[in-house]
N, CA, C, O and CB atoms as a CASP TS submission, in Angstrom:
PFRMAT TS
TARGET T0000
AUTHOR 0000-0000-0000
METHOD Language model
MODEL 1
PARENT N/A
ATOM      1  N   MET     1     105.658 106.201  84.659  1.00  0.00           N
ATOM      2  CA  MET     1     106.141 106.082  86.158  1.00  0.00           C
ATOM      3  C   MET     1     106.341 107.501  86.579  1.00  0.00           C
ATOM      4  O   MET     1     107.286 107.738  87.331  1.00  0.00           O
ATOM      5  CB  MET     1     107.576 105.190  86.370  1.00  0.00           C
ATOM      6  N   VAL     2     105.561 108.474  86.182  1.00  0.00           N
ATOM      7  CA  VAL     2     105.733 109.811  86.647  1.00  0.00           C
ATOM      8  C   VAL     2     104.619 110.197  87.667  1.00  0.00           C
ATOM      9  O   VAL     2     103.465 109.769  87.694  1.00  0.00           O
ATOM     10  CB  VAL     2     105.741 110.765  85.453  1.00  0.00           C
ATOM     11  N   ASN     3     105.181 111.051  88.458  1.00  0.00           N
ATOM     12  CA  ASN     3     104.191 111.451  89.588  1.00  0.00           C
ATOM     13  C   ASN     3     102.833 112.081  89.003  1.00  0.00           C
ATOM     14  O   ASN     3     101.767 111.810  89.555  1.00  0.00           O
ATOM     15  CB  ASN     3     104.916 112.569  90.594  1.00  0.00           C
ATOM     16  N   TRP     4     102.875 112.833  88.003  1.00  0.00           N
ATOM     17  CA  TRP     4     101.910 113.347  87.531  1.00  0.00           C
ATOM     18  C   TRP     4     100.960 112.761  86.881  1.00  0.00           C
ATOM     19  O   TRP     4      99.930 113.372  86.595  1.00  0.00           O
ATOM     20  CB  TRP     4     102.231 114.060  87.002  1.00  0.00           C
ATOM     21  N   VAL     5     101.163 111.471  86.543  1.00  0.00           N
ATOM     22  CA  VAL     5     100.193 110.356  86.265  1.00  0.00           C
ATOM     23  C   VAL     5      99.431 109.874  87.330  1.00  0.00           C
ATOM     24  O   VAL     5      98.237 109.617  87.178  1.00  0.00           O
ATOM     25  CB  VAL     5     100.824 109.256  85.754  1.00  0.00           C
ATOM     26  N   LEU     6      99.983 109.735  88.346  1.00  0.00           N
ATOM     27  CA  LEU     6      99.337 109.318  89.732  1.00  0.00           C
ATOM     28  C   LEU     6      98.476 110.544  90.205  1.00  0.00           C
ATOM     29  O   LEU     6      97.348 110.302  90.632  1.00  0.00           O
ATOM     30  CB  LEU     6     100.541 108.934  90.935  1.00  0.00           C
ATOM     31  N   ASN     7      98.843 111.614  90.170  1.00  0.00           N
ATOM     32  CA  ASN     7      98.278 112.740  90.596  1.00  0.00           C
ATOM     33  C   ASN     7      96.721 113.024  89.645  1.00  0.00           C
ATOM     34  O   ASN     7      95.626 113.302  90.134  1.00  0.00           O
ATOM     35  CB  ASN     7      99.495 113.926  90.425  1.00  0.00           C
ATOM     36  N   TYR     8      97.041 112.859  88.245  1.00  0.00           N
ATOM     37  CA  TYR     8      95.954 112.871  87.425  1.00  0.00           C
ATOM     38  C   TYR     8      94.886 112.315  87.827  1.00  0.00           C
ATOM     39  O   TYR     8      93.783 112.844  87.967  1.00  0.00           O
ATOM     40  CB  TYR     8      96.178 112.414  86.382  1.00  0.00           C
ATOM     41  N   HIS     9      95.303 110.840  88.093  1.00  0.00           N
ATOM     42  CA  HIS     9      94.164 109.836  88.476  1.00  0.00           C
ATOM     43  C   HIS     9      93.434 110.343  89.653  1.00  0.00           C
ATOM     44  O   HIS     9      92.209 110.459  89.641  1.00  0.00           O
ATOM     45  CB  HIS     9      94.714 108.373  88.821  1.00  0.00           C
ATOM     46  N   LEU    10      94.222 110.670  90.746  1.00  0.00           N
ATOM     47  CA  LEU    10      93.599 110.884  92.055  1.00  0.00           C
ATOM     48  C   LEU    10      92.594 112.339  91.923  1.00  0.00           C
ATOM     49  O   LEU    10      91.611 112.579  92.623  1.00  0.00           O
ATOM     50  CB  LEU    10      94.915 111.034  93.273  1.00  0.00           C
ATOM     51  N   LEU    11      93.083 113.095  90.961  1.00  0.00           N
ATOM     52  CA  LEU    11      92.361 114.370  90.902  1.00  0.00           C
ATOM     53  C   LEU    11      91.002 114.212  90.179  1.00  0.00           C
ATOM     54  O   LEU    11      90.065 114.992  90.345  1.00  0.00           O
ATOM     55  CB  LEU    11      93.229 115.437  90.184  1.00  0.00           C
ATOM     56  N   HIS    12      90.973 112.994  89.255  1.00  0.00           N
ATOM     57  CA  HIS    12      89.664 112.570  88.543  1.00  0.00           C
ATOM     58  C   HIS    12      88.945 111.493  89.281  1.00  0.00           C
ATOM     59  O   HIS    12      88.011 110.873  88.773  1.00  0.00           O
ATOM     60  CB  HIS    12      89.939 112.051  87.095  1.00  0.00           C
ATOM     61  N   ASN    13      89.353 111.296  90.381  1.00  0.00           N
ATOM     62  CA  ASN    13      88.748 110.190  91.294  1.00  0.00           C
ATOM     63  C   ASN    13      88.838 108.914  90.690  1.00  0.00           C
ATOM     64  O   ASN    13      87.934 108.082  90.772  1.00  0.00           O
ATOM     65  CB  ASN    13      87.286 110.417  91.631  1.00  0.00           C
ATOM     66  N   GLU    14      90.000 108.718  90.031  1.00  0.00           N
ATOM     67  CA  GLU    14      90.242 107.279  89.570  1.00  0.00           C
ATOM     68  C   GLU    14      91.128 106.553  90.340  1.00  0.00           C
ATOM     69  O   GLU    14      92.205 106.174  89.880  1.00  0.00           O
ATOM     70  CB  GLU    14      90.741 107.200  88.251  1.00  0.00           C
ATOM     71  N   VAL    15      90.712 106.283  91.669  1.00  0.00           N
ATOM     72  CA  VAL    15      91.538 105.545  92.541  1.00  0.00           C
ATOM     73  C   VAL    15      92.188 104.430  92.386  1.00  0.00           C
ATOM     74  O   VAL    15      93.329 104.245  92.808  1.00  0.00           O
ATOM     75  CB  VAL    15      91.022 105.323  93.378  1.00  0.00           C
ATOM     76  N   ASP    16      91.372 103.441  91.643  1.00  0.00           N
ATOM     77  CA  ASP    16      92.077 102.098  91.437  1.00  0.00           C
ATOM     78  C   ASP    16      93.132 102.333  90.303  1.00  0.00           C
ATOM     79  O   ASP    16      94.142 101.629  90.282  1.00  0.00           O
ATOM     80  CB  ASP    16      90.993 100.869  91.012  1.00  0.00           C
ATOM     81  N   GLU    17      92.951 103.179  89.481  1.00  0.00           N
ATOM     82  CA  GLU    17      94.170 103.523  88.481  1.00  0.00           C
ATOM     83  C   GLU    17      95.421 104.058  89.262  1.00  0.00           C
ATOM     84  O   GLU    17      96.576 103.742  88.976  1.00  0.00           O
ATOM     85  CB  GLU    17      93.717 104.714  87.363  1.00  0.00           C
ATOM     86  N   ALA    18      95.061 104.911  90.288  1.00  0.00           N
ATOM     87  CA  ALA    18      96.038 105.643  90.997  1.00  0.00           C
ATOM     88  C   ALA    18      96.688 104.788  91.729  1.00  0.00           C
ATOM     89  O   ALA    18      97.829 105.113  92.058  1.00  0.00           O
ATOM     90  CB  ALA    18      95.575 106.669  91.769  1.00  0.00           C
ATOM     91  N   ILE    19      96.286 103.794  92.071  1.00  0.00           N
ATOM     92  CA  ILE    19      96.619 102.897  93.288  1.00  0.00           C
ATOM     93  C   ILE    19      97.625 101.907  92.328  1.00  0.00           C
ATOM     94  O   ILE    19      98.747 101.589  92.722  1.00  0.00           O
ATOM     95  CB  ILE    19      95.060 102.024  94.164  1.00  0.00           C
ATOM     96  N   CYS    20      97.084 101.472  91.047  1.00  0.00           N
ATOM     97  CA  CYS    20      97.902 100.459  90.271  1.00  0.00           C
ATOM     98  C   CYS    20      99.058 101.399  89.715  1.00  0.00           C
ATOM     99  O   CYS    20     100.124 100.803  89.557  1.00  0.00           O
ATOM    100  CB  CYS    20      96.988  99.634  89.002  1.00  0.00           C
ATOM    101  N   GLU    21      99.059 102.565  89.432  1.00  0.00           N
ATOM    102  CA  GLU    21     100.344 103.258  88.827  1.00  0.00           C
ATOM    103  C   GLU    21     101.170 103.433  89.955  1.00  0.00           C
ATOM    104  O   GLU    21     102.367 103.331  89.689  1.00  0.00           O
ATOM    105  CB  GLU    21     100.110 104.693  88.077  1.00  0.00           C
ATOM    106  N   ALA    22     100.878 103.684  91.226  1.00  0.00           N
ATOM    107  CA  ALA    22     101.697 103.857  92.291  1.00  0.00           C
ATOM    108  C   ALA    22     102.383 102.481  92.524  1.00  0.00           C
ATOM    109  O   ALA    22     103.602 102.368  92.652  1.00  0.00           O
ATOM    110  CB  ALA    22     100.915 104.384  93.496  1.00  0.00           C
ATOM    111  N   LYS    23     101.699 101.673  92.559  1.00  0.00           N
ATOM    112  CA  LYS    23     102.323 100.161  92.968  1.00  0.00           C
ATOM    113  C   LYS    23     103.321  99.833  91.608  1.00  0.00           C
ATOM    114  O   LYS    23     104.487  99.480  91.786  1.00  0.00           O
ATOM    115  CB  LYS    23     100.862  98.748  93.175  1.00  0.00           C
ATOM    116  N   ARG    24     102.843  99.961  90.469  1.00  0.00           N
ATOM    117  CA  ARG    24     103.910  99.857  89.329  1.00  0.00           C
ATOM    118  C   ARG    24     105.228 100.665  89.447  1.00  0.00           C
ATOM    119  O   ARG    24     106.327 100.150  89.235  1.00  0.00           O
ATOM    120  CB  ARG    24     103.273 100.311  88.036  1.00  0.00           C
ATOM    121  N   ALA    25     105.065 101.865  89.772  1.00  0.00           N
ATOM    122  CA  ALA    25     105.979 102.916  90.047  1.00  0.00           C
ATOM    123  C   ALA    25     107.031 102.202  91.254  1.00  0.00           C
ATOM    124  O   ALA    25     108.240 102.013  91.121  1.00  0.00           O
ATOM    125  CB  ALA    25     105.075 104.372  90.576  1.00  0.00           C
ATOM    126  N   ILE    26     106.317 101.927  92.268  1.00  0.00           N
ATOM    127  CA  ILE    26     107.083 101.507  93.453  1.00  0.00           C
ATOM    128  C   ILE    26     107.782 100.149  93.286  1.00  0.00           C
ATOM    129  O   ILE    26     108.831  99.908  93.883  1.00  0.00           O
ATOM    130  CB  ILE    26     106.162 101.444  94.651  1.00  0.00           C
ATOM    131  N   CYS    27     107.172  99.240  92.441  1.00  0.00           N
ATOM    132  CA  CYS    27     107.966  98.072  92.101  1.00  0.00           C
ATOM    133  C   CYS    27     109.216  98.348  91.315  1.00  0.00           C
ATOM    134  O   CYS    27     110.300  97.800  91.512  1.00  0.00           O
ATOM    135  CB  CYS    27     107.152  97.142  91.356  1.00  0.00           C
ATOM    136  N   ILE    28     108.931  99.335  90.323  1.00  0.00           N
ATOM    137  CA  ILE    28     110.241  99.667  89.444  1.00  0.00           C
ATOM    138  C   ILE    28     111.457 100.317  90.159  1.00  0.00           C
ATOM    139  O   ILE    28     112.637 100.020  89.972  1.00  0.00           O
ATOM    140  CB  ILE    28     109.856 100.673  88.295  1.00  0.00           C
ATOM    141  N   LEU    29     110.997 101.201  90.963  1.00  0.00           N
ATOM    142  CA  LEU    29     112.002 102.146  91.693  1.00  0.00           C
ATOM    143  C   LEU    29     112.812 101.245  92.779  1.00  0.00           C
ATOM    144  O   LEU    29     113.958 101.495  93.154  1.00  0.00           O
ATOM    145  CB  LEU    29     111.155 103.461  92.493  1.00  0.00           C
ATOM    146  N   ARG    30     111.982 100.110  93.237  1.00  0.00           N
ATOM    147  CA  ARG    30     112.753  99.372  94.277  1.00  0.00           C
ATOM    148  C   ARG    30     113.852  98.514  93.595  1.00  0.00           C
ATOM    149  O   ARG    30     114.919  98.306  94.173  1.00  0.00           O
ATOM    150  CB  ARG    30     111.783  98.443  95.151  1.00  0.00           C
ATOM    151  N   GLU    31     113.575  97.997  92.313  1.00  0.00           N
ATOM    152  CA  GLU    31     114.515  97.526  91.692  1.00  0.00           C
ATOM    153  C   GLU    31     115.722  98.046  91.515  1.00  0.00           C
ATOM    154  O   GLU    31     116.717  97.326  91.432  1.00  0.00           O
ATOM    155  CB  GLU    31     114.158  97.317  90.818  1.00  0.00           C
ATOM    156  N   PHE    32     115.773  99.441  91.431  1.00  0.00           N
ATOM    157  CA  PHE    32     116.971 100.259  91.124  1.00  0.00           C
ATOM    158  C   PHE    32     117.546 101.094  92.224  1.00  0.00           C
ATOM    159  O   PHE    32     118.375 101.978  92.009  1.00  0.00           O
ATOM    160  CB  PHE    32     116.667 101.143  90.046  1.00  0.00           C
ATOM    161  N   ASN    33     117.028 100.750  93.551  1.00  0.00           N
ATOM    162  CA  ASN    33     117.305 101.761  94.654  1.00  0.00           C
ATOM    163  C   ASN    33     118.487 101.134  95.545  1.00  0.00           C
ATOM    164  O   ASN    33     118.601 101.369  96.747  1.00  0.00           O
ATOM    165  CB  ASN    33     115.895 102.058  95.597  1.00  0.00           C
ATOM    166  N   GLU    34     119.316 100.343  94.841  1.00  0.00           N
ATOM    167  CA  GLU    34     120.342  99.790  95.722  1.00  0.00           C
ATOM    168  C   GLU    34     120.971 100.975  96.591  1.00  0.00           C
ATOM    169  O   GLU    34     121.224 100.539  97.714  1.00  0.00           O
ATOM    170  CB  GLU    34     121.473  99.033  94.843  1.00  0.00           C
ATOM    171  N   ASN    35     121.233 102.020  96.487  1.00  0.00           N
ATOM    172  CA  ASN    35     122.185 102.985  97.098  1.00  0.00           C
ATOM    173  C   ASN    35     121.328 104.205  97.761  1.00  0.00           C
ATOM    174  O   ASN    35     121.835 105.238  98.198  1.00  0.00           O
ATOM    175  CB  ASN    35     123.251 103.546  95.927  1.00  0.00           C
ATOM    176  N   GLY    36     119.934 103.897  97.757  1.00  0.00           N
ATOM    177  CA  GLY    36     119.094 105.006  98.043  1.00  0.00           C
ATOM    178  C   GLY    36     118.634 106.090  97.307  1.00  0.00           C
ATOM    179  O   GLY    36     117.909 106.996  97.718  1.00  0.00           O
ATOM    180  N   LEU    37     119.165 105.923  96.033  1.00  0.00           N
ATOM    181  CA  LEU    37     118.978 107.183  94.991  1.00  0.00           C
ATOM    182  C   LEU    37     117.473 107.554  94.890  1.00  0.00           C
ATOM    183  O   LEU    37     117.061 108.693  94.668  1.00  0.00           O
ATOM    184  CB  LEU    37     119.535 106.795  93.390  1.00  0.00           C
ATOM    185  N   PHE    38     116.748 106.517  95.068  1.00  0.00           N
ATOM    186  CA  PHE    38     115.111 106.853  94.868  1.00  0.00           C
ATOM    187  C   PHE    38     114.523 106.867  95.852  1.00  0.00           C
ATOM    188  O   PHE    38     113.308 106.766  95.684  1.00  0.00           O
ATOM    189  CB  PHE    38     114.305 106.030  94.121  1.00  0.00           C
ATOM    190  N   ASP    39     114.912 106.967  97.058  1.00  0.00           N
ATOM    191  CA  ASP    39     114.179 106.890  98.391  1.00  0.00           C
ATOM    192  C   ASP    39     113.004 108.082  98.568  1.00  0.00           C
ATOM    193  O   ASP    39     111.961 107.954  99.210  1.00  0.00           O
ATOM    194  CB  ASP    39     115.332 107.040  99.614  1.00  0.00           C
ATOM    195  N   ASN    40     113.456 109.302  97.814  1.00  0.00           N
ATOM    196  CA  ASN    40     112.570 110.420  97.639  1.00  0.00           C
ATOM    197  C   ASN    40     111.360 110.111  96.779  1.00  0.00           C
ATOM    198  O   ASN    40     110.193 110.324  97.107  1.00  0.00           O
ATOM    199  CB  ASN    40     113.312 111.542  97.057  1.00  0.00           C
ATOM    200  N   ASP    41     111.744 109.630  95.741  1.00  0.00           N
ATOM    201  CA  ASP    41     110.511 109.244  94.749  1.00  0.00           C
ATOM    202  C   ASP    41     109.659 108.255  95.253  1.00  0.00           C
ATOM    203  O   ASP    41     108.450 108.255  95.018  1.00  0.00           O
ATOM    204  CB  ASP    41     110.955 108.706  93.394  1.00  0.00           C
ATOM    205  N   LEU    42     110.427 107.115  96.173  1.00  0.00           N
ATOM    206  CA  LEU    42     109.557 106.164  96.678  1.00  0.00           C
ATOM    207  C   LEU    42     108.567 106.469  97.579  1.00  0.00           C
ATOM    208  O   LEU    42     107.478 105.905  97.684  1.00  0.00           O
ATOM    209  CB  LEU    42     110.188 105.294  97.181  1.00  0.00           C
ATOM    210  N   SER    43     109.108 107.638  98.401  1.00  0.00           N
ATOM    211  CA  SER    43     108.262 108.044  99.401  1.00  0.00           C
ATOM    212  C   SER    43     107.046 108.960  98.783  1.00  0.00           C
ATOM    213  O   SER    43     105.959 108.988  99.360  1.00  0.00           O
ATOM    214  CB  SER    43     109.118 108.792 100.466  1.00  0.00           C
ATOM    215  N   VAL    44     107.280 109.694  97.602  1.00  0.00           N
ATOM    216  CA  VAL    44     106.199 110.339  96.964  1.00  0.00           C
ATOM    217  C   VAL    44     104.972 109.257  96.535  1.00  0.00           C
ATOM    218  O   VAL    44     103.802 109.345  96.906  1.00  0.00           O
ATOM    219  CB  VAL    44     106.812 111.105  95.691  1.00  0.00           C
ATOM    220  N   PHE    45     105.527 108.241  95.679  1.00  0.00           N
ATOM    221  CA  PHE    45     104.671 107.131  95.343  1.00  0.00           C
ATOM    222  C   PHE    45     103.658 106.623  96.336  1.00  0.00           C
ATOM    223  O   PHE    45     102.453 106.478  96.130  1.00  0.00           O
ATOM    224  CB  PHE    45     105.475 106.081  95.019  1.00  0.00           C
ATOM    225  N   TRP    46     104.390 106.350  97.548  1.00  0.00           N
ATOM    226  CA  TRP    46     103.773 105.661  98.866  1.00  0.00           C
ATOM    227  C   TRP    46     102.738 106.715  99.204  1.00  0.00           C
ATOM    228  O   TRP    46     101.584 106.324  99.383  1.00  0.00           O
ATOM    229  CB  TRP    46     104.928 105.373 100.227  1.00  0.00           C
ATOM    230  N   GLU    47     102.995 107.912  99.304  1.00  0.00           N
ATOM    231  CA  GLU    47     102.181 108.956  99.643  1.00  0.00           C
ATOM    232  C   GLU    47     100.920 109.110  98.864  1.00  0.00           C
ATOM    233  O   GLU    47      99.797 109.152  99.366  1.00  0.00           O
ATOM    234  CB  GLU    47     102.905 110.085  99.562  1.00  0.00           C
ATOM    235  N   GLY    48     101.200 109.190  97.598  1.00  0.00           N
ATOM    236  CA  GLY    48     100.318 109.178  96.535  1.00  0.00           C
ATOM    237  C   GLY    48      99.163 107.856  96.706  1.00  0.00           C
ATOM    238  O   GLY    48      97.960 108.000  96.488  1.00  0.00           O
ATOM    239  N   MET    49      99.742 106.688  97.098  1.00  0.00           N
ATOM    240  CA  MET    49      98.813 105.560  97.278  1.00  0.00           C
ATOM    241  C   MET    49      98.017 105.689  98.358  1.00  0.00           C
ATOM    242  O   MET    49      96.839 105.339  98.430  1.00  0.00           O
ATOM    243  CB  MET    49      99.439 104.348  97.390  1.00  0.00           C
ATOM    244  N   ALA    50      98.858 106.341  99.437  1.00  0.00           N
ATOM    245  CA  ALA    50      97.857 106.717 100.689  1.00  0.00           C
ATOM    246  C   ALA    50      96.522 107.432 100.435  1.00  0.00           C
ATOM    247  O   ALA    50      95.397 107.207 100.879  1.00  0.00           O
ATOM    248  CB  ALA    50      98.587 107.665 101.661  1.00  0.00           C
ATOM    249  N   TRP    51      96.970 108.331  99.616  1.00  0.00           N
ATOM    250  CA  TRP    51      95.703 109.270  99.260  1.00  0.00           C
ATOM    251  C   TRP    51      94.809 108.680  98.673  1.00  0.00           C
ATOM    252  O   TRP    51      93.637 108.882  98.990  1.00  0.00           O
ATOM    253  CB  TRP    51      95.910 110.370  98.452  1.00  0.00           C
ATOM    254  N   ALA    52      95.147 107.821  97.688  1.00  0.00           N
ATOM    255  CA  ALA    52      94.313 107.070  97.003  1.00  0.00           C
ATOM    256  C   ALA    52      93.431 105.965  97.935  1.00  0.00           C
ATOM    257  O   ALA    52      92.247 105.770  97.664  1.00  0.00           O
ATOM    258  CB  ALA    52      95.165 106.436  95.959  1.00  0.00           C
ATOM    259  N   TYR    53      93.942 105.419  98.796  1.00  0.00           N
ATOM    260  CA  TYR    53      93.310 104.500  99.788  1.00  0.00           C
ATOM    261  C   TYR    53      92.384 105.358 100.746  1.00  0.00           C
ATOM    262  O   TYR    53      91.330 104.894 101.181  1.00  0.00           O
ATOM    263  CB  TYR    53      94.460 103.697 100.645  1.00  0.00           C
ATOM    264  N   ALA    54      92.810 106.580 101.041  1.00  0.00           N
ATOM    265  CA  ALA    54      91.914 107.573 101.782  1.00  0.00           C
ATOM    266  C   ALA    54      90.799 107.853 101.239  1.00  0.00           C
ATOM    267  O   ALA    54      89.758 107.933 101.891  1.00  0.00           O
ATOM    268  CB  ALA    54      92.443 108.750 101.998  1.00  0.00           C
ATOM    269  N   LYS    55      90.874 108.047  99.924  1.00  0.00           N
ATOM    270  CA  LYS    55      89.840 108.498  99.075  1.00  0.00           C
ATOM    271  C   LYS    55      88.758 107.328  98.901  1.00  0.00           C
ATOM    272  O   LYS    55      87.634 107.635  98.504  1.00  0.00           O
ATOM    273  CB  LYS    55      90.462 108.956  97.696  1.00  0.00           C
ATOM    274  N   LYS    56      89.079 105.955  99.197  1.00  0.00           N
ATOM    275  CA  LYS    56      88.371 104.895  99.236  1.00  0.00           C
ATOM    276  C   LYS    56      87.905 104.564 100.528  1.00  0.00           C
ATOM    277  O   LYS    56      87.086 103.663 100.708  1.00  0.00           O
ATOM    278  CB  LYS    56      89.012 103.948  98.710  1.00  0.00           C
ATOM    279  N   LYS    57      88.394 105.260 101.452  1.00  0.00           N
ATOM    280  CA  LYS    57      87.993 105.202 102.900  1.00  0.00           C
ATOM    281  C   LYS    57      88.364 103.799 103.462  1.00  0.00           C
ATOM    282  O   LYS    57      87.680 103.180 104.276  1.00  0.00           O
ATOM    283  CB  LYS    57      86.399 105.483 103.077  1.00  0.00           C
ATOM    284  N   ASP    58      89.746 103.308 102.822  1.00  0.00           N
ATOM    285  CA  ASP    58      90.304 102.253 103.178  1.00  0.00           C
ATOM    286  C   ASP    58      91.262 102.667 104.154  1.00  0.00           C
ATOM    287  O   ASP    58      92.424 102.539 103.769  1.00  0.00           O
ATOM    288  CB  ASP    58      90.789 101.549 102.129  1.00  0.00           C
ATOM    289  N   PHE    59      91.107 103.141 105.345  1.00  0.00           N
ATOM    290  CA  PHE    59      92.067 103.605 106.284  1.00  0.00           C
ATOM    291  C   PHE    59      93.216 102.772 106.889  1.00  0.00           C
ATOM    292  O   PHE    59      94.193 103.297 107.423  1.00  0.00           O
ATOM    293  CB  PHE    59      91.372 104.030 107.268  1.00  0.00           C
ATOM    294  N   GLU    60      93.049 101.513 106.778  1.00  0.00           N
ATOM    295  CA  GLU    60      94.166 100.440 107.340  1.00  0.00           C
ATOM    296  C   GLU    60      95.339 100.435 106.235  1.00  0.00           C
ATOM    297  O   GLU    60      96.545 100.367 106.471  1.00  0.00           O
ATOM    298  CB  GLU    60      93.474  98.729 107.527  1.00  0.00           C
ATOM    299  N   ASN    61      94.766 100.515 105.080  1.00  0.00           N
ATOM    300  CA  ASN    61      95.927 100.600 103.881  1.00  0.00           C
ATOM    301  C   ASN    61      96.482 101.948 103.673  1.00  0.00           C
ATOM    302  O   ASN    61      97.595 102.131 103.180  1.00  0.00           O
ATOM    303  CB  ASN    61      95.355 100.166 102.427  1.00  0.00           C
ATOM    304  N   THR    62      95.599 103.000 104.101  1.00  0.00           N
ATOM    305  CA  THR    62      95.999 104.297 104.226  1.00  0.00           C
ATOM    306  C   THR    62      97.446 104.526 104.956  1.00  0.00           C
ATOM    307  O   THR    62      98.488 105.046 104.557  1.00  0.00           O
ATOM    308  CB  THR    62      94.910 104.974 104.943  1.00  0.00           C
ATOM    309  N   LEU    63      97.020 103.839 106.355  1.00  0.00           N
ATOM    310  CA  LEU    63      98.223 103.987 107.155  1.00  0.00           C
ATOM    311  C   LEU    63      99.382 103.172 106.910  1.00  0.00           C
ATOM    312  O   LEU    63     100.479 103.578 107.292  1.00  0.00           O
ATOM    313  CB  LEU    63      97.922 103.800 108.414  1.00  0.00           C
ATOM    314  N   ILE    64      99.270 102.082 106.324  1.00  0.00           N
ATOM    315  CA  ILE    64     100.271 101.307 106.055  1.00  0.00           C
ATOM    316  C   ILE    64     101.173 101.851 104.999  1.00  0.00           C
ATOM    317  O   ILE    64     102.391 101.670 105.026  1.00  0.00           O
ATOM    318  CB  ILE    64      99.789 100.097 105.748  1.00  0.00           C
ATOM    319  N   CYS    65     100.408 102.678 103.852  1.00  0.00           N
ATOM    320  CA  CYS    65     101.105 103.456 102.878  1.00  0.00           C
ATOM    321  C   CYS    65     101.829 104.626 103.372  1.00  0.00           C
ATOM    322  O   CYS    65     102.902 105.033 102.925  1.00  0.00           O
ATOM    323  CB  CYS    65     100.222 103.877 101.910  1.00  0.00           C
ATOM    324  N   LEU    66     101.216 105.087 104.243  1.00  0.00           N
ATOM    325  CA  LEU    66     101.854 106.523 105.102  1.00  0.00           C
ATOM    326  C   LEU    66     103.405 106.105 105.821  1.00  0.00           C
ATOM    327  O   LEU    66     104.446 106.761 105.799  1.00  0.00           O
ATOM    328  CB  LEU    66     100.567 107.056 106.654  1.00  0.00           C
ATOM    329  N   GLU    67     103.099 104.632 106.517  1.00  0.00           N
ATOM    330  CA  GLU    67     104.036 104.217 107.378  1.00  0.00           C
ATOM    331  C   GLU    67     105.733 104.290 106.214  1.00  0.00           C
ATOM    332  O   GLU    67     106.815 104.860 106.357  1.00  0.00           O
ATOM    333  CB  GLU    67     103.406 102.455 108.047  1.00  0.00           C
ATOM    334  N   GLU    68     105.155 103.400 105.153  1.00  0.00           N
ATOM    335  CA  GLU    68     106.217 103.310 104.020  1.00  0.00           C
ATOM    336  C   GLU    68     106.772 104.685 103.584  1.00  0.00           C
ATOM    337  O   GLU    68     107.962 104.993 103.515  1.00  0.00           O
ATOM    338  CB  GLU    68     105.590 102.610 102.731  1.00  0.00           C
ATOM    339  N   ALA    69     105.806 105.382 103.330  1.00  0.00           N
ATOM    340  CA  ALA    69     106.201 106.791 102.808  1.00  0.00           C
ATOM    341  C   ALA    69     107.188 107.659 103.794  1.00  0.00           C
ATOM    342  O   ALA    69     108.190 108.225 103.358  1.00  0.00           O
ATOM    343  CB  ALA    69     104.816 107.650 102.589  1.00  0.00           C
ATOM    344  N   CYS    70     106.802 107.697 105.137  1.00  0.00           N
ATOM    345  CA  CYS    70     107.843 108.033 106.160  1.00  0.00           C
ATOM    346  C   CYS    70     109.073 107.219 106.270  1.00  0.00           C
ATOM    347  O   CYS    70     110.090 107.737 106.732  1.00  0.00           O
ATOM    348  CB  CYS    70     107.263 107.998 107.415  1.00  0.00           C
ATOM    349  N   ARG    71     109.061 105.954 105.873  1.00  0.00           N
ATOM    350  CA  ARG    71     110.178 105.130 105.972  1.00  0.00           C
ATOM    351  C   ARG    71     111.293 105.627 105.124  1.00  0.00           C
ATOM    352  O   ARG    71     112.466 105.782 105.463  1.00  0.00           O
ATOM    353  CB  ARG    71     109.831 103.777 105.628  1.00  0.00           C
ATOM    354  N   TYR    72     110.734 105.858 103.949  1.00  0.00           N
ATOM    355  CA  TYR    72     111.458 106.208 102.790  1.00  0.00           C
ATOM    356  C   TYR    72     111.946 107.654 102.786  1.00  0.00           C
ATOM    357  O   TYR    72     113.020 108.059 102.340  1.00  0.00           O
ATOM    358  CB  TYR    72     110.630 105.954 101.623  1.00  0.00           C
ATOM    359  N   ALA    73     110.997 108.343 103.344  1.00  0.00           N
ATOM    360  CA  ALA    73     111.622 110.029 103.761  1.00  0.00           C
ATOM    361  C   ALA    73     112.573 110.061 104.473  1.00  0.00           C
ATOM    362  O   ALA    73     113.509 110.808 104.192  1.00  0.00           O
ATOM    363  CB  ALA    73     110.770 110.999 104.535  1.00  0.00           C
ATOM    364  N   VAL    74     112.604 109.070 105.857  1.00  0.00           N
ATOM    365  CA  VAL    74     113.463 109.226 106.599  1.00  0.00           C
ATOM    366  C   VAL    74     114.925 108.972 106.017  1.00  0.00           C
ATOM    367  O   VAL    74     115.897 109.724 106.085  1.00  0.00           O
ATOM    368  CB  VAL    74     113.104 108.529 107.596  1.00  0.00           C
ATOM    369  N   LYS    75     114.827 107.744 105.440  1.00  0.00           N
ATOM    370  CA  LYS    75     116.109 107.371 104.777  1.00  0.00           C
ATOM    371  C   LYS    75     116.595 108.503 103.658  1.00  0.00           C
ATOM    372  O   LYS    75     117.777 108.788 103.467  1.00  0.00           O
ATOM    373  CB  LYS    75     115.893 105.900 104.054  1.00  0.00           C
ATOM    374  N   TYR    76     115.735 108.958 103.121  1.00  0.00           N
ATOM    375  CA  TYR    76     116.240 110.069 102.088  1.00  0.00           C
ATOM    376  C   TYR    76     117.082 111.276 102.760  1.00  0.00           C
ATOM    377  O   TYR    76     118.038 111.845 102.233  1.00  0.00           O
ATOM    378  CB  TYR    76     114.909 110.753 101.328  1.00  0.00           C
ATOM    379  N   ASP    77     116.563 111.534 103.959  1.00  0.00           N
ATOM    380  CA  ASP    77     116.974 112.963 104.845  1.00  0.00           C
ATOM    381  C   ASP    77     118.134 112.451 105.194  1.00  0.00           C
ATOM    382  O   ASP    77     118.910 113.099 105.896  1.00  0.00           O
ATOM    383  CB  ASP    77     116.025 113.537 106.248  1.00  0.00           C
TER
END
């Protein structure tokens, strides 16, 4: 559940693996995010998943992920 794993998959065009890794990380982080401690991390993983969907040319899911990334980024700030 570290961001470099997600980036590794993206840089090697392993988009399905990147999406899987991001979803797993988001699931885990949400469980422990009661006080907003992981809002920044959640934003980063949502953004990474958006990048993966964009590489697949799945722009509907790209936008959904970017909206979630923004939602957590705003909460973090």
